[in-house]
C-alpha positions, 0 to 999 in steps of 0.5 A, a space after each residue: 917431459 919424455 917427448 920433450 914437447 913444448 906444446 901438449 898437442 905435439 904429443 898427439 902428433 907423435 901418437 896419431 899424426 898432424 891432423 889430430 894435433 892441428 884439430 886439437 890445437 884449433 879447438 884449444 885456440 878458439 875455445 880459449 879465446 872465447 872463454 878468456 874473452 868472456 871473463 875479460 868482460 868483468 874488467 869492463 864491469 869494474 870500470 862501469 861501476 866506478 864510472 857510475 859512482 863518479 858520474 851518476 848522471 851519465 848513462 852507461 853504454 857498450 863503449 864504457 865496458 869496451 874501455 875497461 876491457 881494453 885497459 885490462 887487455 892492453 896492460 896484460 898483453 904488453 907484459 906477456 909479449 915482452 916477458 914471455 912465460 917468465 913474466 907470466 910465472 912471476 906476475 901470477 905469483 904476485 897477483 895470486 898473493 894480492 887475490 888471496 889477500 883481497 878475498 880475506 879482506 872482502 870476507 871480513 869487511 862484508 861480515 862486519 857490515 852484517 848486523 848480528 854477525 854469524 847468527 844473522 848469516 845462519 838464520 838467513 841461510 836456514 830460511 833458504 830452501 836450497 841452502 843445504 850443502 849437498 843438493 842432489 836435484 832429485 825430486 822423489 815425489 816425481 816419476 823416475 823420468 821426470 826426477 832424472 831430468 830435473 837432476 841432469 838439468 840442475 847445475 849445482 848438485 853433488 853429482 855434478 860436483 863429483 862426476 861432471 866436475 871430475 871430467 871437467 878438471 881432467 880436461 882443463 888440467 891435463 889437455 889445456 896448454 894454458 895449464 900444462 905449460 905451467 907444469 913444463 916450466 918446472 925444473 923436472 917431472 917430480 916438481 911438476 907433479 908436486 905443483 899440480 897436486 898442491 894447486 888442486 888442494 889450494 883451489 879448495 880454500 880459494 873457491 870456498 873464499 869466493 863462494 863465501 863472498 857471494 853468500 855474505 853479499 846475499 845475506 848483507 843485501 837481504 838484511 839491509 836492502 839497497 834500492 840502488 843495487 845493480 840489476 845485473 848479478 855480475 855487478 853486485 860485488 863490484 858495486 859493494 866494493 866501490 860504494 861501501 868498502 873503506 877507501 884503503 881496502 877498496 883499492 886493495 880489492 879492486 887491485 885483487 879483482 884486476 889481478 885475478 883477471 890479468 893472471 888468467 889472461 896472461 897465462 892464456 895469451 902465452 899458451 895461445 902464442 906457444 900453441 900457434 908457433 909450435 903447432 902451426 907456424 913452425 911445421 908450416 915454415 920448416 923448423 930447421 929454417 926458423 931461428 929462435 929469434 924469429 920464433 920469439 918475434 912470431 910468438 909476440 905478434 901472435 900474443 898481440 893478435 890474440 889479445 885483440 881477439 879477446 877484446 872483441 869477444 869480451 865486448 860481445 859478451 858485454 853486449 849480450 849481458 846488456 841485452 839479456 842480463 845473463 850470468 857470466 860464470 855459466 857462460 864462461 865455463 860452458 864455453 870450455 865444456 862445448 869442446 874440451 870433452 873432445 880434447 880429453 877423449 883423444 888424449 885418453 885414447 892416445 894414453 890408454 890404448 896402443 892400437 886404436 885411433 886413426 889420424 883422419 878419423 880422430 878429427 871427425 870424432 872430435 867434431 862429432 863430440 862437439 856437435 853431440 854436446 851442443 845438440 844432446 845437451 840442448 845448449 842455448 847460446 846468446 848470439 845475433 840474428 843472422 837474417 837481421 845481420 844480412 840487412 845490416 842490423 844487429 839484433 840479439 837472438 838465442 841459438 837453440 841447438 837442441 830444438 828438434 829433440 823431444 820435450 822430455 829430453 833434458 837440457 843437460 846442465 853445463 858441468 856435464 858437458 865435458 863428460 858428454 863430449 868425452 863419451 861421444 868422441 871416445 866412442 867414435 874414435 875407438 872404433 878405428 885402428 891405428 894405421 901401423 896396426 893394420 899394416 902389421 896385420 
């Protein structure tokens, strides 16, 4: 608000220079396309489950996922390109209400379907050795080194929630144009602050609601096994919606699932278009020579292009799931973790210091942070075999970036990725002094 910027990365241009701004914007553009693209795979999941229900004898192929992904993306891209941020805000409101209603209906429907009700749920969760609320991942029976390794490799622990997720949330809510643009649409800075605080508290019941659905589904199919249950964990909820819920509620829940995906996709598309126009198109074209009408037209074109890229990423994610049966949530959130530590670090450097940070050095520091996450966290990414690709064959493979590290080094879990990237990027960037400080000396 103080600098009157529309892209959060314009602040980095004012503080450091154009190289830092461009690098941060590129990181956001690439990471957001990959992250939202992976989430759009879930749109294909709904269509696939409905397809299996309607045509049980017809085989499901990658093309089936593609049409579901394309449908969700096209509808979202159209209203985002036409209506801009105003359309995003109002459709987000409608979709949020639909999503919250769907959560309550789903919890109620699954709970009623469990024989024995709450007693069955309690007994089932108590029988699970990992059902305690506060898991540390620390095994006191092991030596210190092995126990520490086990804790760092476990993604869902109290330490990951407090330490890792704190940095993760700082990055997503403070340096992501997707989130910051919502704050900039507020009437003034005070209302923007209030909306950020309210959204933080609102996340708690929403996340608890989704987790409750997962827990109740696990108990439901444990007490009443279904031989037709999908092998992929990503499709279990969709399978329950289509095959077991009452007709009216079934439609509401399906609409709620689509609303959740479309809401996050529309906001991301608008943020990507804004960042592209403000950080790349206008600086390269000369802001004085470009009319507002032209800027809007370029933003709409960019929205369509980014939507097409997301369809490609989502289809690739569907292919990876079909080949390896991976779980989609760690993959989607892990993608953000690879690079958002670099974004957070350079913003912290700009806001917490006045004389540290160099425009050119910041670029190398951000790249070093990304490499540090991939290598020191021993990240493994589902991909394709490059040698086979050169021969015209599409063979799934796994890229292991930390393969050269010793076996005793932990494969650090994804909630800590942003923390690792922040430490490395900040540690490198803070070594360099701002050019104006050097000139004064």
